[in-house]
C-alpha positions in Angstrom: -29.5 -11.4 23.8 -29.2 -15.2 25.2 -25.7 -15.8 26.6 -23.8 -19.2 25.0 -21.4 -21.1 27.6 -18.1 -21.3 25.2 -18.6 -25.4 23.6 -22.5 -23.7 22.2 -20.3 -21.1 20.3 -18.9 -21.5 16.7 -17.1 -19.3 14.5 -17.4 -20.6 10.8 -15.9 -19.0 7.6 -17.1 -19.3 4.2 -14.3 -19.1 1.6 -14.3 -19.3 -1.8 -14.0 -18.1 -5.5 -16.6 -14.9 -6.8 -20.0 -16.6 -7.8 -19.9 -19.4 -5.7 -22.8 -18.5 -3.5 -21.2 -17.8 -0.3 -23.5 -14.1 0.2 -26.8 -16.5 -0.7 -25.3 -19.3 1.6 -24.8 -17.1 4.4 -28.4 -15.6 3.9 -30.3 -19.3 4.1 -28.4 -19.5 7.0 -30.3 -16.4 8.8 -33.4 -17.4 7.8 -33.1 -21.3 9.4 -32.7 -19.3 12.3 -35.8 -16.7 12.1 -33.4 -14.4 12.6 -34.6 -12.8 9.0 -38.2 -13.2 7.4 -37.4 -13.2 3.9 -34.1 -14.2 2.1 -32.3 -11.3 0.2 -29.9 -12.0 -2.6 -26.7 -9.7 -4.6 -29.0 -9.4 -7.2 -31.1 -6.8 -5.6 -29.0 -5.8 -3.2 -30.5 -6.6 0.1 -28.7 -9.1 1.3 -27.8 -8.4 4.9 -24.3 -8.9 4.4 -23.6 -7.4 0.9 -25.0 -3.7 2.9 -22.3 -1.5 1.5 -23.4 1.1 -1.3 -20.5 -0.2 -3.2 -21.5 -4.3 -2.5 -24.6 -3.2 -3.5 -23.6 -1.3 -6.8 -21.0 -4.6 -8.0 -23.1 -7.0 -6.7 -20.6 -8.8 -5.0 -18.8 -8.9 -1.3 -16.3 -6.5 -0.7 -15.9 -6.4 2.6 -15.8 -9.4 5.2 -19.0 -8.8 7.2 -19.6 -10.5 10.9 -22.9 -12.2 11.9 -24.7 -14.3 13.9 -27.1 -16.8 13.9 -29.0 -18.6 16.9 -29.8 -22.5 16.0 -30.8 -25.2 18.6 -29.0 -24.2 21.2 -25.9 -22.8 19.6 -24.5 -19.6 18.5 -22.9 -19.5 14.5 -20.6 -16.2 14.4 -20.5 -15.9 10.5 -17.5 -14.9 8.7 -19.0 -13.7 4.8 -15.5 -13.3 3.1 -15.2 -11.6 -0.5 -14.5 -14.4 -3.6 -11.8 -12.3 -5.6 -8.4 -12.1 -4.4 -7.8 -8.3 -5.0 -9.8 -8.4 -1.6 -7.7 -10.9 0.1 -7.0 -9.2 3.1 -10.4 -9.6 3.9 -10.3 -13.0 3.4 -7.3 -12.9 5.8 -9.5 -11.6 8.4 -12.1 -14.1 8.2 -10.0 -17.4 7.8 -7.6 -16.1 10.8 -11.1 -14.9 13.2 -13.0 -18.3 12.6 -12.8 -21.9 14.2 -13.9 -24.1 10.8 -13.7 -22.6 7.2 -16.4 -23.6 5.3 -15.0 -23.5 1.3 -17.7 -22.9 -1.0 -17.0 -24.9 -4.7 -19.2 -24.0 -7.2 -21.3 -27.3 -8.8 -20.5 -25.5 -12.4 -16.9 -25.2 -12.3 -15.2 -27.4 -9.7 -11.9 -25.6 -7.6 -11.2 -22.3 -9.1 -8.1 -20.6 -9.2 -8.8 -18.2 -6.6 -9.5 -21.4 -3.6 -5.4 -21.7 -4.1 -4.5 -18.2 -2.9 -7.1 -19.2 0.6 -6.0 -23.1 1.1 -2.2 -21.3 1.5 -4.1 -18.9 4.1 -6.1 -22.3 5.3 -2.3 -24.2 5.7 -1.1 -21.0 7.4 -3.7 -21.1 10.0 -4.4 -24.4 11.1 -8.1 -24.0 10.3 -10.5 -27.7 10.5 -12.1 -27.5 7.4 -15.2 -28.0 5.6 -16.0 -28.3 2.2 -19.4 -27.4 0.0 -20.7 -27.9 -3.5 -22.9 -25.3 -4.0 -25.2 -25.0 -6.9 -25.9 -28.8 -7.0 -29.5 -27.4 -8.7 -27.7 -25.7 -11.3 -28.6 -26.7 -15.2 -24.2 -26.8 -15.8 -24.0 -28.4 -12.5 -21.5 -31.0 -12.5 -21.1 -32.7 -9.3 -18.7 -35.8 -9.9 -16.3 -32.9 -11.9 -16.9 -31.0 -8.8 -15.9 -33.6 -6.4 -12.9 -34.9 -8.8 -10.9 -31.2 -8.7 -11.4 -31.2 -5.0 -10.0 -34.3 -4.2 -7.6 -34.0 -6.9 -6.7 -30.6 -5.0 -7.0 -31.4 -1.5 -6.3 -35.1 -1.3 -7.7 -38.0 0.0 -8.4 -36.4 3.3 -11.3 -35.3 1.6 -14.3 -37.3 2.5 -18.1 -37.6 1.1 -20.6 -36.6 3.8 -23.3 -36.0 1.4 -24.3 -36.9 -2.4 -27.4 -35.3 -4.3 -29.4 -37.5 -6.6 -33.0 -37.4 -8.9 -35.4 -38.9 -6.6 -38.8 -39.7 -8.8 -38.7 -36.1 -10.2 -37.0 -34.7 -7.4 -34.0 -33.6 -6.2 -32.3 -35.3 -3.1 -29.2 -35.4 -0.8 -28.4 -38.6 0.4 -26.2 -38.5 3.7 -24.0 -41.3 4.0 -23.5 -39.7 8.2 -26.8 -39.9 9.5 -28.4 -42.3 6.8 -30.5 -40.4 5.6 -32.3 -39.0 2.2 -33.1 -35.2 2.0 -36.2 -35.2 -0.5 -37.1 -31.6 -1.6 -39.8 -29.6 -3.2 -39.3 -27.8 -6.7 -39.0 -24.6 -4.4 -36.7 -25.9 -1.8 -37.0 -25.7 2.4 -38.0 -27.8 4.2 -36.6 -31.5 2.5 -38.9 -34.4 3.5 -37.1 -37.4 5.4 -36.4 -40.6 3.6 -34.5 -43.8 4.2 -31.9 -44.0 1.1 -33.3 -46.3 -1.4 -32.3 -49.6 -2.2 -30.9 -49.0 -5.5 -28.0 -46.2 -3.7 -27.3 -48.8 -1.4 -24.3 -49.9 -2.6 -22.5 -46.3 -3.2 -23.7 -45.9 -0.4 -22.0 -48.4 1.8 -18.5 -48.3 0.1 -18.5 -44.8 1.1 -19.6 -45.3 4.6 -16.7 -47.5 5.0 -15.2 -44.9 3.9 -16.1 -42.5 6.6 -15.8 -44.7 9.5 -12.4 -46.4 8.7 -11.0 -42.3 8.2 -13.0 -41.1 11.3 -11.0 -44.3 13.6 -8.0 -43.3 11.8 -8.0 -40.4 14.7 -8.3 -41.7 17.9 -6.6 -44.9 19.7 -10.4 -45.5 21.4 -12.7 -45.9 18.2 -9.5 -47.5 15.8 -10.0 -50.7 19.1 -14.1 -49.9 18.4 -13.3 -50.2 14.6 -11.8 -53.4 15.2 -13.7 -54.4 17.6 -17.0 -53.9 16.2 -16.2 -53.4 12.2 -18.3 -50.0 12.4 -19.2 -46.9 14.5 -22.4 -45.6 15.8 -23.3 -42.1 14.7 -21.6 -40.7 17.6 -18.5 -42.3 17.1 -18.5 -41.0 13.2 -18.6 -37.6 14.9 -16.5 -38.0 17.6 -13.5 -39.4 15.0 -14.0 -36.4 12.5 -14.5 -34.3 14.5 -11.1 -35.1 16.3 -10.1 -35.2 12.3 -10.5 -31.9 11.7 -9.2 -30.1 14.6 -5.6 -32.3 13.3 -6.3 -31.7 9.2 -6.3 -34.8 8.2 -10.3 -35.2 7.6 -12.2 -32.8 5.4 -15.9 -33.3 5.2 -17.4 -32.7 2.4 -21.1 -31.4 1.8 -23.3 -30.4 -1.4 -25.9 -28.5 -0.7 -28.0 -25.6 -2.9 -27.8 -22.5 -1.5 -30.2 -19.9 -4.0 -33.1 -22.9 -3.4 -32.0 -24.0 0.2 -31.4 -27.0 -0.4 -29.1 -28.5 2.6 -28.2 -25.6 4.0 -30.0 -26.4 7.4 -28.2 -29.5 7.2 -24.9 -27.9 7.1 -25.7 -25.2 10.1 -26.6 -28.8 12.3 -22.7 -30.2 11.5 -21.7 -26.6 12.7 -23.4 -27.2 15.7 -23.0 -30.9 17.0 -19.7 -31.5 14.8 -17.3 -28.3 14.1 -14.9 -27.9 17.0 -15.5 -24.7 18.9 -12.9 -22.6 20.6 -12.6 -24.3 23.5 -12.6 -27.7 21.8 -9.2 -26.7 20.5 -5.9 -27.5 22.0 -3.6 -24.3 23.6 -1.7 -22.8 20.8 1.5 -20.2 21.0 1.3 -16.6 20.9 4.0 -14.1 19.5 6.0 -14.0 22.8 6.5 -17.4 23.5 3.5 -17.7 25.9 1.1 -21.6 25.8 -2.1 -20.3 26.1 -5.9 -21.8 25.6 -9.4 -20.4 24.8 -9.5 -20.1 29.3 -12.3 -17.8 30.4 -11.2 -18.4 33.6 -8.0 -16.9 32.6 -7.4 -12.9 32.6 -9.0 -10.7 29.7 -7.4 -11.1 26.2 -8.5 -10.6 22.4 -7.1 -10.7 19.2 -8.1 -7.1 16.2 -8.7 -8.6 13.3 -10.8 -6.3 11.5 -11.2 -2.2 11.7 -13.7 -0.5 9.7 -14.8 3.2 9.7 -18.7 3.6 9.8 -20.2 7.5 9.4 -22.2 7.4 12.1 -20.3 4.9 14.6 -16.5 5.7 13.8 -14.1 3.1 13.7 -14.8 -0.5 15.0 -12.6 -2.8 15.7 -13.9 -6.8 15.3 -12.1 -8.5 18.0 -11.9 -12.3 18.7 -12.1 -13.0 22.4 -8.7 -15.3 22.7 -9.2 -15.7 27.2 -10.7 -15.0 29.5 -14.3 -12.9 29.6 -14.3 -8.7 27.4 -16.5 -6.9 29.8 -18.0 -3.6 29.1 -16.6 -0.9 31.6 -12.9 -2.7 31.8 -9.3 -0.6 30.7 -7.0 -2.6 28.5 -3.8 -2.4 27.5 -2.7 -2.0 23.4 0.1 -4.1 23.1 1.6 -2.8 19.9 0.8 0.9 21.6 1.5 0.4 25.1 -2.0 1.8 25.7 -3.8 1.9 28.3 -8.0 2.1 26.4 -11.0 2.2 27.8 -13.8 -0.8 26.7 -17.1 1.2 27.3 -19.4 -0.5 25.0 -19.2 -4.1 23.2 -21.4 -5.2 20.0 -22.5 -7.9 18.3 -22.8 -6.9 14.8 -24.8 -8.1 11.8 -24.4 -6.7 8.8 -25.0 -2.9 9.4 -27.0 -3.7 12.1 -25.9 -3.8 16.3 -26.7 -5.5 19.4 -25.0 -4.0 22.6 -24.1 -6.5 24.8 -22.3 -6.5 28.5 -19.6 -9.3 27.7 -18.0 -11.7 25.7 -16.8 -14.7 26.6 -13.2 -16.7 25.4 -14.0 -17.7 21.6 -16.8 -15.8 20.6 -16.7 -12.8 18.1 -18.2 -9.2 19.1 -16.8 -5.5 18.6 -16.0 -2.8 20.5 -15.9 1.4 19.0 -14.1 4.9 20.0 -10.8 3.0 20.8 -8.4 5.7 20.7 -5.5 3.9 18.7 -5.9 0.7 18.4 -5.1 -0.7 14.6 -5.8 -3.9 12.9 -3.3 -6.8 14.1 -2.5 -6.2 17.5 -4.1 -7.8 21.1 -5.5 -6.4 23.8 -5.2 -7.8 27.4 -5.5 -7.1 30.5 -2.7 -4.8 32.1 -1.4 -7.8 33.8 -1.8 -10.1 31.2 1.1 -9.4 28.8 0.0 -11.8 25.4 0.7 -10.9 21.9 -1.4 -13.1 18.6 0.6 -13.6 16.2 -0.3 -11.5 13.6 -1.4 -12.0 10.4 0.3 -11.4 7.4 -0.1 -10.5 3.8 0.9 -10.6 0.6 2.6 -8.5 -1.4 0.9 -5.7 -4.2 0.4 -6.3 -7.8 -0.6 -2.6 -8.9 0.9 0.6 -8.0 -1.2 3.9 -9.0 0.5 7.6 -8.2 -1.9 9.7 -6.1 -3.4 13.3 -7.1 -4.9 15.4 -4.8 -7.8 17.6 -7.4 -7.0 21.0 -4.9 -4.9 22.2 -1.7 -7.7 21.8 0.6 -7.4 18.1 -0.9 -4.6 17.6 0.0 -4.0 18.8 3.3 -6.6 16.6 5.0 -5.4 13.3 2.0 -2.9 11.9 4.1 -5.2 11.3 7.0 -8.0 9.8 5.2 -6.0 7.4 3.1 -4.3 6.5 6.6 -8.1 5.6 8.6 -8.3 3.6 4.6 -5.4 1.6 5.5 -6.1 0.8 8.3 -9.2 -0.9 7.8 -7.4 -2.9 5.1 -3.7 -3.3 5.2 -3.2 -4.4 1.8 -4.2 -0.8 1.1 0.1 0.7 1.4 0.4 4.4 1.4 3.7 5.7 0.8 5.4 9.7 -0.3 8.0 8.4 -3.0 11.1 10.9 -2.8 12.2 9.5 -5.7 9.7 9.8 -7.7 7.7 12.9 -6.2 4.4 11.8 -5.6 2.3 9.3 -3.3 1.5 6.1 -4.6 -0.5 3.8 -3.5 0.5 -0.4 -3.5 -3.0 -2.4 -4.2 -4.2 -6.0 -5.4 -6.0 -4.6 -8.9 -8.2 -2.5 -10.6 -11.2 -3.9 -8.7 -8.8 -3.4 -5.0 -8.2 0.6 -6.5 -12.1 1.3 -6.9 -12.6 0.3 -3.5 -9.6 2.9 -2.5 -11.6 5.3 -4.5 -15.0 4.9 -3.0 -13.4 5.2 0.1 -12.1 8.6 -0.3 -15.5 9.5 -2.3 -17.4 8.3 1.0 -14.8 11.3 3.1 -15.3 14.3 0.1 -11.8 14.0 -1.1 -11.8 14.4 -4.7 -8.3 12.9 -6.4 -7.1 11.6 -9.1 -5.3 8.6 -10.1 -2.0 8.0 -12.8 0.0 5.5 -13.8 3.2 5.4 -11.8 6.5 7.0 -13.1 8.7 3.7 -13.3 11.7 3.8 -10.9 14.6 3.6 -13.4 18.1 3.1 -12.4 20.8 3.6 -14.3 25.0 1.8 -14.6 27.9 2.2 -16.2 29.4 -0.3 -19.0 32.8 0.3 -19.1 35.7 2.7 -16.8 36.2 6.3 -17.7 38.8 8.9 -16.3 37.2 12.5 -15.5 38.4 15.5 -13.6 36.7 18.3 -13.0 38.2 22.4 -11.7 36.2 24.3 -9.7 37.0 27.7 -9.8 34.6 30.9 -8.3 36.1 34.3 -7.1 34.0 37.2 -6.1 35.9 39.4 -3.9 37.8 38.3 -0.3 37.5 34.6 0.3 36.9 32.2 -3.2 36.5 28.9 -3.9 38.1 26.2 -5.5 39.0 22.6 -5.7 40.3 20.3 -8.5 39.9 16.4 -8.2 41.0 13.6 -11.1 38.9 10.3 -10.6 38.6 7.2 -12.4 34.9 5.3 -12.8 34.6 1.8 -13.9 31.5 -0.4 -13.5 30.9 -2.4 -10.1 30.1 -6.2 -9.5 30.3 -8.4 -6.5 33.5 -10.3 -5.7 35.6 -8.1 -8.8 39.2 -7.7 -7.5 40.9 -4.7 -5.7 42.2 -1.9 -8.6 45.1 -1.8 -9.9 47.8 1.1 -10.6 46.5 2.7 -7.5 48.1 3.5 -3.9 45.5 2.5 -1.9 44.8 4.6 0.7 41.2 3.9 2.2 37.6 2.1 0.9 34.1 2.8 1.6 31.7 -0.4 0.6 28.8 1.6 0.3 24.8 0.0 0.1 22.7 2.9 -1.7 19.3 2.6 -0.5 18.0 2.6 -3.9 20.0 -0.8 -4.7 23.5 -2.1 -5.3 26.6 0.0 -4.6 28.7 2.4 -4.7 32.3 1.7 -3.8 34.8 4.8 -3.4 38.4 4.5 -2.7 40.9 7.5 -1.6 44.3 6.8 -3.5 45.5 10.7 -2.8 49.1 10.6 -2.4 52.6 12.9 -1.7 48.8 15.1 0.0 47.9 17.0 -3.2 44.9 16.8 -1.3 44.4 17.7 1.9 42.6 14.5 3.7 39.9 16.8 5.8 38.2 17.0 1.7 38.4 13.5 0.6 35.0 13.0 2.7 33.6 16.5 0.9 34.4 14.6 -2.3 32.7 11.2 -1.7 29.4 13.5 -0.3 29.4 15.1 -3.7 29.8 11.7 -5.6 26.8 10.7 -3.7 24.5 14.0 -4.8 25.7 13.3 -8.0 24.3 10.0 -8.2 20.6 10.8 -7.2 20.8 12.3 -10.9 21.8 9.8 -13.9 22.4 12.1 -16.5 19.9 9.6 -19.1 16.5 10.1 -17.3 17.4 11.7 -13.2 17.3 8.2 -11.8 19.2 7.1 -9.2 23.1 5.7 -10.6 23.8 2.1 -9.0 27.1 -0.4 -8.8 29.8 1.8 -9.6 33.2 2.5 -8.0 35.3 5.5 -7.8 38.8 5.7 -7.5 39.8 9.8 -6.5 43.2 9.5 -7.1 44.7 13.1 -7.3 43.5 16.3 -7.1 44.8 20.3 -5.8 44.0 22.9 -3.4 43.9 26.2 -2.7 45.9 27.2 0.6 43.1 29.6 1.3 39.6 29.4 -1.1 39.8 24.8 -0.8 37.1 24.9 1.6 34.6 21.6 1.6 31.6 23.9 -0.5 34.2 23.3 -3.0 35.0 20.2 -3.1 31.8 18.6 -3.0 31.3 21.0 -6.1 33.9 19.1 -7.6 33.4 15.7 -6.8 30.0 15.8 -8.4 31.0 17.3 -11.6 33.3 15.8 -12.4 31.9 11.9 -11.6 28.8 13.3 -13.9 31.2 13.5 -16.7 32.8 10.4 -16.2 29.5 8.4 -16.2 28.4 10.7 -19.9 32.2 8.9 -21.0 31.5 5.4 -19.7 28.6 4.7 -22.0 25.7 5.0 -19.3 23.0 2.1 -19.4 19.3 2.4 -18.2 17.6 -0.3 -16.0 14.1 -1.1 -15.5 12.6 -2.3 -12.7 10.9 -5.7 -14.0 8.1 -7.8 -11.7 7.9 -11.5 -11.4 4.2 -12.4 -12.0 3.0 -16.1 -11.3 -0.5 -16.6 -13.1 -2.7 -19.3 -11.7 -5.2 -19.7 -15.5 -7.3 -22.8 -16.2 -5.2 -24.6 -19.0 -7.6 -23.9 -21.7 -6.7 -20.7 -21.7 -2.8 -20.2 -21.2 -2.0 -20.0 -24.3 -4.1 -16.5 -24.1 -2.1 -15.3 -21.5 0.7 -15.8 -22.4 0.0 -13.8 -25.8 -1.0 -10.9 -23.1 2.6 -11.5 -21.4 4.4 -11.7 -24.7 3.1 -8.5 -26.0 3.8 -6.6 -22.7 7.5 -8.1 -23.1 7.1 -9.8 -20.8 10.0 -13.4 -21.0 8.3 -16.4 -20.0 9.9 -18.4 -17.2 8.4 -22.1 -16.9 5.0 -23.6 -16.7 4.0 -26.4 -14.3 0.4 -28.4 -14.3 -1.4 -27.9 -11.5 -4.6 -30.8 -12.5 -6.8 -28.6 -14.4 -4.7 -25.1 -13.9 -1.7 -24.0 -15.5 1.0 -21.6 -13.7 2.9 -19.9 -15.5 6.0 -18.0 -14.3 7.1 -14.9 -15.8 8.9 -12.1 -15.7 8.0 -8.5 -17.1 9.3 -5.2 -17.0 7.0 -2.9 -14.8 6.5 -0.5 -17.0 4.7 -2.9 -18.9 1.9 -4.2 -16.0 -0.9 -1.3 -16.1 -3.6 -2.9 -16.6 -2.5 -6.2 -16.4 -5.1 -6.9 -13.6 -8.4 -5.3 -15.7 -7.2 -7.4 -19.0 -6.0 -10.3 -17.4 -9.7 -11.3 -15.8 -11.3 -9.6 -19.1 -9.3 -12.3 -20.7 -10.3 -15.3 -17.5 -13.9 -14.3 -16.9 -12.2 -13.8 -13.0 -10.9 -17.3 -13.3 -6.4 -16.7 -13.3 -5.4 -15.3 -10.5 -1.9 -13.9 -9.8 0.7 -12.7 -7.7 3.9 -10.0 -8.5 7.7 -9.7 -6.8 10.5 -7.1 -7.4 12.4 -9.1 -9.0 15.5 -7.0 -10.0 17.1 -4.3 -12.8 17.4 -5.3 -16.8 19.3 -3.3 -19.7 16.2 -1.4 -21.4 16.3 -1.6 -25.2 18.8 1.0 -26.7 15.7 2.4 -28.8 14.2 3.0 -25.3 16.4 4.2 -23.7 16.9 7.4 -27.0 13.8 8.1 -26.0 13.7 8.2 -22.8 17.0 10.0 -22.8 15.4 12.6 -25.0 12.3 13.1 -23.4 14.6 13.7 -19.7 16.8 16.3 -21.5 13.6 17.9 -22.8 11.9 18.0 -19.6 15.2 19.8 -18.0 14.8 22.5 -20.7 11.5 23.6 -19.9 12.1 23.3 -16.4 
């Protein structure tokens, strides 16, 4: 395989909403470069990048697939990313590793809601970006409307390089940078280059002036040339565009039809000649305070942006070389684990195909296999070159499911298999909830869940998923006095303890209790949220001081099992003010039991109230569909908190009980044909309705009787 110098290596990620043609564009570029002799399609399940069985079944990209083309002495590493925000972790990996982003937008729909989520990460990582309006040949295409939606969403820094026209019955693309018109046959492919028609000259001149002015803004020398000559040469324009892209002040816009292979070659040429390579970029800051550049003369460092498990290869770590040269046979240090790892084999991977290489230079992309403990988001570095690349962060999960193994044999292996899956996609989160006594999977939506299930089956794991139990909380609404005497005699030393206490609701900033002798105070932040404030108000030695911690321990144990639903109790304060003890029979266990029983009885007398967890949702939806979404939220007892206009979209903010969010991701996708996105975060607890509390309490009592 040909070796490329740093300036001739370009890393580009294709991103955009589902169905805009990213995978088809990838196929075009591989075909144009001669790396494949026939373009595949997602419908036929024969594309290079969508090679996983589940991608073929669902006819969509699910994983970010690294591959490469070689074009006019340039190497272009391409990341074909998914389009649905269920797979946002895969998209983030592609954006993080790329040096230029190509945001693909449909000429039919323009900017769609999913692109907003992606754009947030593009901005966060300060990535140069190209816009490509695809499907310009579609019967429902509206290029001007799509262009307007891009400018409305991303501002005046979006500058047209091209626009489509019909020319003598054929489709054509006019290119303002090269000042050429590319005329395509009906089947697409290689175009005929022609002069720009006279009737288009006025529009082209207007766009050229805009292009020249915007390019000149980015470099002082170019500005002087522009003022002196009133224009810039093509090479000067390319220089200004590149600087503007690196400053995120210039977003060039192209148009194409990936399905007909119209315009893809020109886009590749622009990526080659203009888009920044890693080595073009200024020094960047690391997580541990270093300033470094993509310099191949430095000691080696490589960032692990993705991990994958393959049946034949085992674990594959995809890496971007940040400094130096990564060579087979060297030893590196894992920054996260501080363990040494041997680089035995280096690969360039194109979908399911792998090519062995001896080394990769700074700025290049590759893969390493059989590293023992290396996971996504770590930095591998030379032992004497301690550096950490700033890791990726991921959005919160949108839905949760309980996982149950089909049998004991599966249960024994399940934990290790789930660890591998979360290693491959960190937006899956698996934990065991002691409160709910079940394994909990947190993920991004129903499609994301189906991928988790598919991966489990690949490992031979049979499981079932169920709706998660709701993690209710209990509190009280009034104060109550309570007492309990524990007495047990069974030969020899017995057990005796008597406690008197007052329980009452707690809230931040409440005054200290009156009418008690306050001898000690403990303010406990409960691990399940809320507080317990405990006062020792014992006078006269009626309870020995050494037994007071045991009373508190009993109260804490009782708080883990509330009377309404068996859920955790929170936001209570307790004044222990009286009691009795026996000189022989009193001990710690006796006072712990007495404290627990007195507290439980007191809670029942203090008007207990069940609290349910509520999430705050932010839903971005096409304006025309916002009414349907609000109706869906209302059926789920959601409270609409606000609406904001985002161009042709609406952002709806609502609070919805977690108990009513089951299946929301699927319902939203069905209602909006997949054109809405949402984020979800825990907002707090709110009281449930009285009738709901009664039903839950009745069910809990029945469960206790049956246990």
